[in-house]
N, C-alpha and C positions, 0 to 999 in steps of 0.2 A: 213435572212441573205443576208447582203449587197451587189448588183452589183457590181463588179468588175470596179474597170476608169482603162479604157484604156488610151493608149497616145495621142488618140486624144482628149479625157475629161482631160488630166492632161495639155495640150497644152492650150485647151482652156481657161482653167481656168486661166493658166498663163499668157495667152493675158490679160483676162479682168483687172488682178490683176495691171499689168502694165500701161493698160489704166485707172485704178481709181487712182493709185499714183501717175502718169501724172497729172494728173488733179487737183488732189489735188498739186501739186507741183505749174500749173501753176497759180492756185486760189491765194498762196500764195504769188508768184511772181508779180501777179495784185496787189494784197490787199498793197504790199510794193510800187509797181511803182505808188498809187493813194497817200500811204501816203504822202509819201516825196516830191510830189505835192503840199500837203497841208503845208508843212513845208518849203519848198524852198518859197513858197508865204506870209508866216507868215515874212519872211523877205528880202525878194523884191528883189531875187537872181533869178531875170527873166532871163539870160539867160540861166543858169541851169535850167528852165521849158522848153525852147525852144526846149533842147536834149531832153525832153522828150517826143518829139511827135514825127509820123512818117514824112517823106519829105514833102509827100500830104497829113497831117492830116489837121484838120481843128477843132476852135473853136468858140463855140457862146456862150454870157453871156447878157442873158436878152434880149433887145431891141437892144445890142448894133454890133449887124448884127454877118455874117457869115467871119470867117478870115480862108482863105485855101490857105496851100502851106506854107513854111518854112516861107518866106521871109514876108507875108504876118500873122503868128501867131509871127515872132520877133517885127512887129512893134507894136501888138497889146499889147502884154506884156512887151516889152522893154520900148515902146516910148508911148503910151496911158495910161496903168495903171501904170507903172513902174517912166514915166516924166525921162529916161536917167539916173535913179540914181538908186545905190546899195547897197544895207542894208537902213534899220530903221534906222531915227532919234530916241535920246534923246525926250520920250514924247509921241513918236509914238506907235500905237499900230493895227495890221494885225494880229491876232488871226486869224484863218481860222480852225474851228475844224469839221473834216470831222466823221461823224456814219451811223451805221446801214447799210454799206457797204453787199450789197449782190453782186456776179461774177458769169456770169455765161458762160463757157468754152463753146465753140460751138465741133462740132461731128468733124470738121477738124484739132481743137486740135491747131488751129493759130489765130483761131478767137475770140472775146469775148468779153462780155458786163458785164457792172457794174452799181448798183445805191447806190446812197451815199447821204443822206442827209446833209449839211452843215450849220454850225450856224456859224456868222463872227461878232467879234467883232471888230471893226473899230475906231480907236480914232486919233486926231492931232490937230494940227492947222488952221485952214482954208485959205482963202486967204483974208481974211479980220485982221487975227492975232489974232483968236478967239477960244479957245479952244472947240471942238467939236467930238461927237462920237455919234455912231450910231451901234443897233443890227440888221443881218439880217438873214434871213434861207431862204433855198431854195432847189430844187433837182436836184442832175446830174444824168442825162443820158449817160452815155460815152461808146463808140468803144474802142476794143483795138488790136493792130494786134502783132504778132510775127513773129519779122525780122531778121534773124539772129542770134535764140537762143534766143533772147533780147524782152520780152513783150513790147514794144511804143503804147503808147496814140494814137488812129485813130479819135477820135473824143471827144472834151469836150465838154457837151453843160449842162448847168446850167440856171434852170427856177429857178429866184428870186419868195419868195410865201408872205415877208415883210420888209421894213425898217425901223426902229426903232429908233428917237432919244434915246439918253441917258443923262437925267439927271444929274448936278452935273460932269461933267466932269472936269472940271478947279478943281476939290478938290481933285481930284486923286492923288496916290502917286507913282512913276514910280521906285522909288530906297527902296533897305529894310534900316530902322535902322542901325546904327552903334555898333561897341564893346560897349559892354555890361561892365561899368568901376563896375559896382554895384558886378555883375554875370558873370566875365569874361570868355572867353571861354579858352578852352585847347590850341588851337593855333588860334591869331586875323592874319589874310590877312589884305594887303597894298590895300588901295581901295576898289572899287567897282567889283563884281564879273562880268562879261563880259556881252554881252547883247546878244551877242550869243554862247551858247555852240557849239564848235568843233562837226563835224557828224562824229561817228565812222566810220559810212560804206560809201561804194565807189559810184558812181552814178551809179544808176540802168541800165542807159544803157551804157553810154560811159565809165563805169567799174575805171573811172579815180578817184583818192581822189577828197575831193570837198574843193577846200579851200575858205578862208577867209580872204581876203584882206580889209577890211570896218571898 
């Protein structure tokens, strides 16, 4: 015969289920936060990246040193990496592919850590006007914190493992072919598609619509 389950046992099981469901939801939100960071970086949307961080957060990329606090984080992303520009140029590539994410939520349910591999394809025109590109790879080991019910990046640390020049970048194509006259489509569109597809979701931290004004 099965032992009868009393109210205390049911309450304990319910509490455990609530904890597990909450942890799964936290992992989902953190993964969304980190992936959104990658898409923003793809398109030099640096101001939006800054809003992903806790006010007293920090960032350390390779040997560039630690940038701590909101003002320093803004300096790092907007001025140093972004060059005070918003949006990539025609012929510029900043693909930031994040893979193998593992998120561990702390027992307090307000702190978490995440580990990711990042594969970068970077290309454009150098200071001498010549096209160049490289492949880069490395590991993220990040800290996150939940503040006012939203997860933010507390510490972003990336350790690069390689930088590899890509040959033949000057022969790369950045536009698809035009409409086929021999095999016309059902509907032809005027001009080329936009370089940046509008975001269907709001900013993970601010909750505001992500605007594209470049």
